[in-house]
C-alpha positions in Angstrom: 0.1 -0.1 0.0 1.2 3.4 -0.7 2.3 5.4 2.4 2.4 8.9 1.0 0.0 11.0 -0.7 1.8 13.1 -3.4 0.3 16.6 -3.2 -0.1 19.6 -5.4 -1.0 23.0 -4.0 -2.7 25.5 -6.5 -2.9 28.9 -5.1 -0.1 30.0 -3.2 -2.1 32.5 -0.9 -2.4 32.8 3.0 -4.9 29.3 3.3 -2.4 27.5 1.4 0.4 28.3 3.3 -1.2 27.1 6.8 -2.1 24.0 4.3 1.6 23.4 3.3 2.8 24.1 6.9 0.4 21.3 8.5 1.0 19.1 5.3 4.6 19.2 6.3 4.3 18.2 10.1 2.0 15.2 8.5 4.9 12.3 7.6 2.1 11.0 5.2 1.8 13.7 2.7 4.7 14.5 0.4 4.1 18.2 -1.0 5.5 17.4 -4.4 4.6 20.4 -6.4 2.8 24.0 -6.2 1.6 26.4 -8.7 0.5 30.1 -9.2 -0.5 32.5 -11.6 2.4 34.7 -10.2 5.7 32.7 -10.6 7.7 34.8 -8.1 5.1 34.0 -5.5 4.9 30.1 -6.7 8.5 30.3 -6.5 9.1 31.8 -3.0 6.3 29.3 -1.7 8.3 26.6 -3.0 11.4 27.6 -1.2 9.8 28.3 2.3 8.0 24.8 2.1 10.7 22.8 0.7 8.5 22.0 -2.5 10.6 20.4 -5.4 8.5 21.6 -8.2 6.9 24.8 -9.4 4.8 25.9 -12.1 2.8 29.0 -13.4 0.4 27.0 -15.7 -1.9 24.7 -14.2 -2.1 22.3 -17.1 1.7 21.8 -17.1 1.3 21.0 -13.3 -1.4 18.3 -14.8 1.5 16.5 -16.7 3.6 16.1 -13.7 4.1 12.5 -13.2 4.0 10.7 -9.8 1.1 13.4 -8.8 -1.9 11.7 -6.4 -4.1 14.5 -5.4 -4.5 18.5 -5.6 -5.5 20.8 -3.2 -7.0 23.9 -4.9 -7.1 27.3 -3.2 -7.8 29.6 -6.0 -10.8 32.4 -6.5 -14.2 30.7 -6.7 -14.7 31.1 -10.1 -11.6 29.0 -10.9 -12.9 26.3 -9.1 -15.4 24.2 -11.7 -12.7 24.5 -14.5 -9.6 23.6 -12.4 -11.6 20.7 -10.4 -13.1 19.4 -13.8 -9.5 19.4 -15.5 -7.7 17.7 -12.3 -10.7 14.9 -12.6 -10.3 14.4 -16.0 -6.3 13.9 -15.3 -7.1 11.2 -13.0 -6.1 12.9 -10.0 -8.2 13.3 -6.4 -9.0 17.0 -5.6 -9.5 18.8 -2.1 -10.8 22.3 -2.7 -11.5 25.4 -0.4 -15.2 26.0 -0.1 -17.4 26.9 -1.6 -17.3 23.9 -3.8 -18.4 26.2 -7.0 -19.9 29.5 -7.5 -23.4 27.7 -8.9 -25.4 24.4 -8.0 -25.3 23.5 -11.5 -21.6 23.4 -11.8 -21.5 21.7 -8.2 -23.8 18.9 -9.5 -21.6 18.1 -12.5 -18.6 18.0 -10.3 -20.3 15.5 -8.0 -21.3 13.4 -10.7 -18.0 13.7 -12.5 -16.1 12.4 -9.2 -18.7 9.6 -8.4 -18.4 8.3 -12.0 -14.8 8.6 -12.2 -13.9 6.8 -8.7 -12.0 9.6 -7.5 -12.1 11.6 -4.1 -13.7 14.9 -4.1 -13.6 16.7 -1.1 -14.6 20.4 0.2 -12.8 21.8 3.0 -15.6 22.6 5.4 -12.7 22.1 8.0 -14.8 22.8 11.0 -16.6 19.5 10.7 -13.1 18.4 12.0 -13.4 21.2 14.8 -13.4 18.9 17.8 -16.5 21.3 19.6 -17.9 21.4 16.0 -17.7 17.9 16.0 -19.0 17.0 19.3 -22.1 19.2 18.9 -23.0 17.9 15.6 -22.6 14.2 16.8 -24.8 14.9 20.1 -27.5 16.4 17.6 -27.3 13.5 15.0 -27.2 10.9 17.5 -30.6 12.0 19.3 -28.8 12.9 22.6 -30.4 16.5 22.4 -34.0 15.0 21.6 -35.9 16.3 18.8 -34.4 19.4 17.5 -36.5 22.3 17.3 -33.9 25.2 16.3 -30.5 26.2 15.7 -28.8 29.6 15.6 -25.1 30.9 14.4 -23.2 33.9 14.4 -20.1 34.4 12.5 -18.9 38.2 13.8 -15.7 38.3 12.1 -13.8 41.7 10.7 -12.2 42.5 7.6 -10.5 45.6 6.6 -9.5 47.2 3.3 -6.6 44.9 2.5 -8.8 41.7 2.3 -10.1 43.5 -1.3 -6.9 45.1 -1.9 -4.7 42.0 -1.6 -7.6 39.7 -3.7 -9.4 42.0 -5.6 -11.7 39.2 -6.8 -13.2 39.0 -3.4 -15.0 42.2 -4.2 -16.6 41.2 -7.5 -19.7 39.3 -7.7 -19.1 37.3 -10.8 -15.8 35.8 -9.5 -16.5 35.4 -6.1 -20.5 34.7 -6.1 -21.1 36.5 -2.8 -19.5 38.0 -0.1 -19.5 37.4 4.0 -22.3 34.6 3.3 -20.7 32.2 0.8 -16.9 33.1 1.7 -17.3 32.8 5.4 -20.7 32.1 6.6 -21.2 29.4 4.6 -18.9 27.3 7.3 -21.4 27.9 9.9 -24.4 27.0 7.9 -22.5 23.7 7.0 -22.2 23.0 10.7 -26.1 23.7 11.3 -27.2 22.0 8.2 -24.8 18.8 9.1 -26.1 18.8 12.8 -29.6 19.5 12.5 -29.9 16.4 10.0 -32.9 17.4 7.9 -32.8 19.1 4.3 -33.1 22.3 3.7 -36.6 23.2 2.3 -36.9 27.4 2.3 -34.4 30.4 2.9 -35.4 33.8 3.8 -32.7 36.4 4.0 -30.9 40.1 4.0 -27.8 41.4 2.5 -26.4 44.4 3.3 -23.3 46.6 2.6 -22.5 48.4 5.7 -18.7 48.9 5.8 -17.6 48.4 2.4 -19.5 50.3 -0.1 -17.1 50.1 -3.0 -17.5 46.4 -3.9 -20.1 44.5 -5.5 -20.7 41.7 -2.7 -22.1 41.6 0.5 -20.5 42.2 4.1 -23.4 41.4 6.0 -26.1 38.8 6.0 -28.6 37.4 8.2 -31.1 34.4 7.3 -33.7 32.0 8.3 -33.7 28.6 6.9 -36.7 26.4 7.2 -35.9 22.5 7.2 -37.7 19.6 5.8 -38.8 18.3 9.3 -39.9 22.0 10.2 -37.0 23.0 12.4 -35.7 26.8 12.2 -32.2 27.7 11.5 -31.1 31.7 12.1 -27.3 32.5 11.0 -25.8 35.9 10.7 -22.4 36.2 8.6 -20.3 39.7 9.0 -17.1 41.0 7.8 -17.8 44.1 9.9 -17.9 43.2 13.4 -15.5 45.5 15.6 -13.6 43.7 16.7 -13.9 40.3 15.9 -15.7 38.4 18.2 -16.0 34.3 18.4 -18.1 32.2 16.2 -21.0 31.1 18.1 -23.3 27.9 17.2 -26.4 26.6 19.3 -28.6 23.9 18.8 -31.8 23.6 20.9 -33.5 20.0 21.2 -36.4 18.9 23.6 -33.9 17.2 25.8 -31.0 20.2 26.3 -28.8 22.4 24.3 -25.4 22.6 22.7 -23.5 25.8 22.7 -20.5 25.9 20.7 -17.5 28.5 20.7 -14.5 28.8 19.0 -12.5 31.2 21.6 -10.4 30.8 23.8 -10.0 27.4 22.0 -12.5 25.7 20.6 -15.6 23.9 22.9 -18.9 22.9 23.1 -21.1 22.9 26.4 -24.3 21.1 26.9 -27.0 22.7 29.2 -29.7 20.7 30.4 -28.5 17.3 29.7 -25.2 15.0 30.0 -23.9 13.9 26.8 -21.2 11.5 26.0 -18.9 13.6 23.7 -17.8 12.5 20.4 -14.0 13.1 19.2 -13.4 13.7 15.5 -12.2 10.5 13.7 -8.7 11.6 13.2 -5.9 13.1 15.2 -4.7 16.7 15.1 -4.1 20.0 17.1 -6.3 21.9 14.6 -9.5 21.2 12.2 -7.7 22.0 9.1 -5.0 19.2 10.3 -7.3 16.8 10.8 -9.1 17.7 7.9 -6.0 17.1 5.6 -5.0 13.9 7.5 -8.8 12.5 6.6 -8.4 13.2 2.9 -5.2 11.5 2.8 -6.7 8.5 4.6 -10.0 9.0 2.2 -7.4 8.8 -0.8 -4.9 5.9 0.2 -6.8 4.0 2.8 -10.8 4.2 1.3 -11.6 5.8 5.0 -14.6 7.9 5.0 -14.0 12.0 4.8 -16.4 14.0 6.3 -17.2 16.3 3.7 -17.1 14.6 -0.1 -18.5 17.0 -2.5 -22.2 15.9 -2.4 -22.0 17.2 1.2 -21.3 20.4 -0.2 -24.0 20.7 -2.1 -26.9 21.4 0.3 -24.7 24.4 1.6 -24.4 25.8 -2.0 -28.1 25.5 -2.3 -28.8 27.1 0.6 -26.6 29.9 0.2 -28.1 30.3 -3.3 -31.6 30.2 -2.1 -30.8 33.1 0.4 -29.0 35.3 -2.2 -32.0 35.0 -4.2 -34.3 36.0 -1.5 -32.1 38.8 -0.5 -33.2 40.4 -4.0 -37.0 39.2 -4.2 -37.6 39.9 -0.7 -39.6 36.8 -0.7 -39.0 33.2 1.0 -37.1 30.9 -1.8 -37.2 27.3 -2.0 -34.0 25.7 -1.8 -33.4 23.4 -4.6 -31.5 20.4 -4.1 -30.1 18.6 -7.0 -30.7 15.2 -8.3 -27.4 13.3 -9.3 -27.3 11.4 -12.3 -24.6 9.3 -13.7 -22.4 10.8 -16.4 -21.2 7.7 -17.7 -20.4 8.1 -21.6 -20.9 11.9 -21.1 -18.9 14.2 -23.3 
């Protein structure tokens, strides 16, 4: 059995630097190559992380022999094309959230990965956060009883440099949205995962409170109705001053679970004694666990918590929330049906 995952990093920005550092701490991951449109940045990244091969052009990277998998940390509008080409080349893919900008694109990638037998994961790493994992498993296992509602708040802060360093963040056609799709989808994923019922409808409002010269929202609030009648409420913000802790709460008939990521990730249970579940892989940080779990999925067939199909409800809900913000009406959440694409071109 192959003992190391030979991984290439595409997009040498901030999150990729964390991924590279944590990959180097994993003796079962070998960083084989990196790629960035800015060759100088790619070469600096390669030197810093002792990566042997550097590329400026993505399709040149795909010609590299002995490459098992690709980690994509690129602008959202590149997710579909780059993932599609990687799958066609026979490579497994782990990509940063969101899976794509549109549900149709995401559906196509899920079908392609399934029919090719390749692993396609989305790095919603909070599923590997120790507190979020314990919260979700307590809810999903029935320990909280019938689930009534969930509340989540992501009060983050961004300054002008967020858009200046990465101008694509400010463009709706490239990013697909602002705070909701880029940051808030993390906590929405945990809410949907924990509550266990498919999303049915969404009502939302978005605003530009701090950044008036960009095309995307810096604040979003919404309510999601699930198929079983439970309700979710969430707020995603770039405008908090200063940045505060993420908070996720699940209310059930037997008790309540309350998560915070500060000072360290933790969950408290109110009104009930719960057997706390631990993430299925070891590591000091959620991203570290997510990387190791992806490696184990590719090389050992161990389940990964966020295969691409698991990211579809999040994107479908986000899309319905954005539509609601435009229409002012409650909008249905349309979950795609996955079909086989064997034999298609």
